N, C-alpha and C positions, 0 to 999 in steps of 0.2 A: 052334973054329977050323977043324976038319976039315970041318964042315958048310958053312961059308962058302966054303972052297976048292972043294969039289965043286960048289956052286951056281955059282960064278964060272966054273969050267972048262966046265960044261955050257952056261951062257949064252953063253960065248965061242964054243963050238963051233957053237951055233945061229946066231950072227951071221955067223961066217965061212962056214958052210954056205950061208947065205942069199945072200951075195955071190958064192960060187962057182957057184951054181946056173945062172945064165944061160950061163956059159961051157961047161957040159957039153952044152948043146943044140946040135945040128948040123942042117944041111939048110936048104932054102928056107923050110920052114914056120916054123922058129924065127925066121929073119930077117924074114919077113913079119909075124909076130906082134909082134916087138919094134918094127918100124918103125911099124906101125899104132898100137901103144900109145904110142909116142913122139909121134905126130901128135895123138892125141886127148887126151893127158894135159894139155898146156898149156891147152886150151880148157876142160876141166873145172875145173882149178885156178883159172883166171881167173873163171869164172862163180861158183864157190863163194866166192872172195874178194870179188867184187862184192856177192853176196847177204849175206855176213857183215858187210861194211862198212855196208850199208844198215840191217841189223838193229841194229848197234852204235850208229849215229847216231840211230835212232829211240828206242832205250833211253836214250841220253844226253839227248835232248831231253825225254823224259818225266821224267827224274830232276832236271832243272834246275828250281830254284824259280821260281815265277811272279813276275815283276817287278811289284810293287804300286805303285799311284799314290797311295793313301790310307793314312793312319795312323789307327786307331780307338782310342778310349779310353772304355770298356773294349774290349779287343782282340777278344774272341769271345763275350761274354755281354751280356745285357740284364737289369739288376736291376730288379725291381718289388716294391713293398711289397705284402704279401699281405693284401688286404682284400676278402673274398668279398662279392659283390653290388655292388661299386663299380667305377667306372672309375679306374684308377690310371695313373701316368706313370713312364716311364723316360727316360733321356737318354744320348746317346753323342756324344762330340766327334769330328768328322771333319776331318782336316787334309790338304791337298794337299801331298804331299812330292815331287811331280815338278816338272820344269822347264817344264811346259806347262799351259795351262788344262785343267781336268778336270771333267767332269760326273759326278755320282753320282745313283743312283736306288735307292729302297727297294722291296723286294717282301716279301710275307708270305704264309704259308700259311693265314692266317685274316683275309681282308680284311673280313669282316662284323663282327668284334669288335675289330679293331686298325686304327689308322691312324697316319700319321707326319706331323710338321710340322717342316720342309717335306718333302714327299715326294721332292724332288730339287732340285738346284741346280748351279750352275757356280762352281767355286772357282778363283781365281787361284793361281799358284805361291806356296806358303807360307801361303795363307789357310786359316782354320779356321772352323768353324761348329758349334754345338751343336744337334743334332736331338732333338726331343722325340717319344717314342713313347707312344701311348695304348693301353690294353688294358683290356677288361672282364674281371674275375676272376669266374669261376663258383663256385657253392657246391660244397663237397666232396661226393663221392658215396661210397656203401658204408661210411659211418662212418669214413672216413679222417681221420687227423689233418691239420690244416691245412698244416703244413710238409712233410708226406710226399708231397703231391701234386706230380707232375711234369708240366709243361706240354709238349704236343707242338708248340706253335706255334714256328715258326722265322722268322727274318728274314734276308733276303739283301740285301747291298749290292753294287751293280755300278758300274763306272766306265767312262768313255769319254773318250778324248782329243779335245779340240776345238781349232779353229784359234785362237780368241781370245775376248775378252769378247763375249758374246751373251746373248740371252734364253733361259732354260731352257724347253724343251718336252719332254714325254715321248717325242714322236715321234723324237727324235734317236737313241734306242736302237733303234728299229725300222728306221730308215733305214741304220744302220751296225752290223748285228748281228755281222758278222765281227770288228769291232774292240772289242766289248764284253768286259770282263774281270770275272770274279767276284772281288771283293775279299775278302769274308768272309761266312760264314753264322753268325749269332748265335742262340744258344739262350737261352731264358727261364729265369731263376733268381729264385725268390721269396725275399724277406727279411721277417723278422718286424719290423714297425714299432715294436713295444714293446721290442725288444732291440737296443740300439745296437751297431754294428759299423762298421769302416772303410768297407766297401762302402756301407752306408746313409748315412753322413755324406758320402761323396763324391757319392752320388746327389743328396742334398739341395743340395749346393753347385752341382752342374752344373745342376740345375733352376732354382735361383735365378739363375744366369748366363743361362740360356736365357730366363727371364721378363724379365730386365732388357734383353736384346737385343731382344725383341719390343716392349717399351714404347718403347725408343729409336727403333725404326723407325716407330712410330705418331706420334711427335712431328713437327710440321711443321718445315721448315728455318728456322733463325733468320735474320731479316732484319736489315739494317743499321739498327738503331734508334738511339736516343740513347746516347751514350757515357757510361760511368760512370767518374768519376775520383775517386780518394781514397775517403773513407768515405761513400758514398751520394750524392755530389754529381753531379747530372745536368745535362749541358750539352746544350741543344737548339740545334743550329746555326742552324735557321731563326729561332728566337726571338732569338738573339743578333744575327743579321743585321738583323732588324726593329728591334731597339732601337738599333742603330748608325745605321740609316737615319733614324729619328725624331729622334735626337739631332742628326744632321747637318742635318735640316730646320729644327730649332729654331735652330741656330746661324746658318744662312743667313738665317732670318727676322729675327733680331735685327740682323744686319749690314745688311740692307736697310733696316730701320727707322732 
């Protein structure tokens, strides 16, 4: 307790001594110095406050999370079955979660061994699509175990807000570079095709859905053909009209006779 009292008294003495110091100064020199310091002090404080405000705002902007337009599934990985010497496939579901039409585009660090289908598209609000990614798997080197290999290939998905429904062209991202946002960078993860796991089963399901969507787009639009009623009963409207016309002609011929 004695130590705390001594420290408090000494600190109080320093504080009071600090406030009494200006009053001991006399003469024109002290008054000139105090007036000049009073004039310059507000300017320095204002400039420091402005600089600190700018720095705080820049830090706050950098800490804010980027507002994403797309939702990816899987979120940050691309799963491939590990089959050396073969071209394998992966899939990712892309959904537009924004309130505007959004274009997306793929990029890869290995364009010679990888490609995407589709490489880009424009999605309406709430619309989703399953993109298929193709990759050639190289043979292992240096006697490495197959699953120990780590691929350095990465994929980047970018997004761009567009005005409305339009045809997708890659030049959209070149014309509006300032508005392009990087949604996600996906890294490659290999799966053992002989060892079932949830990620492998999900990949197979997504690939099946992607193949079904491709086949559906290949089919020609259905035309208004004959209507089917009941169990396989086909009604041809033109045939029915012709039969009615012939029946009417026969009745008219009988009446005239």
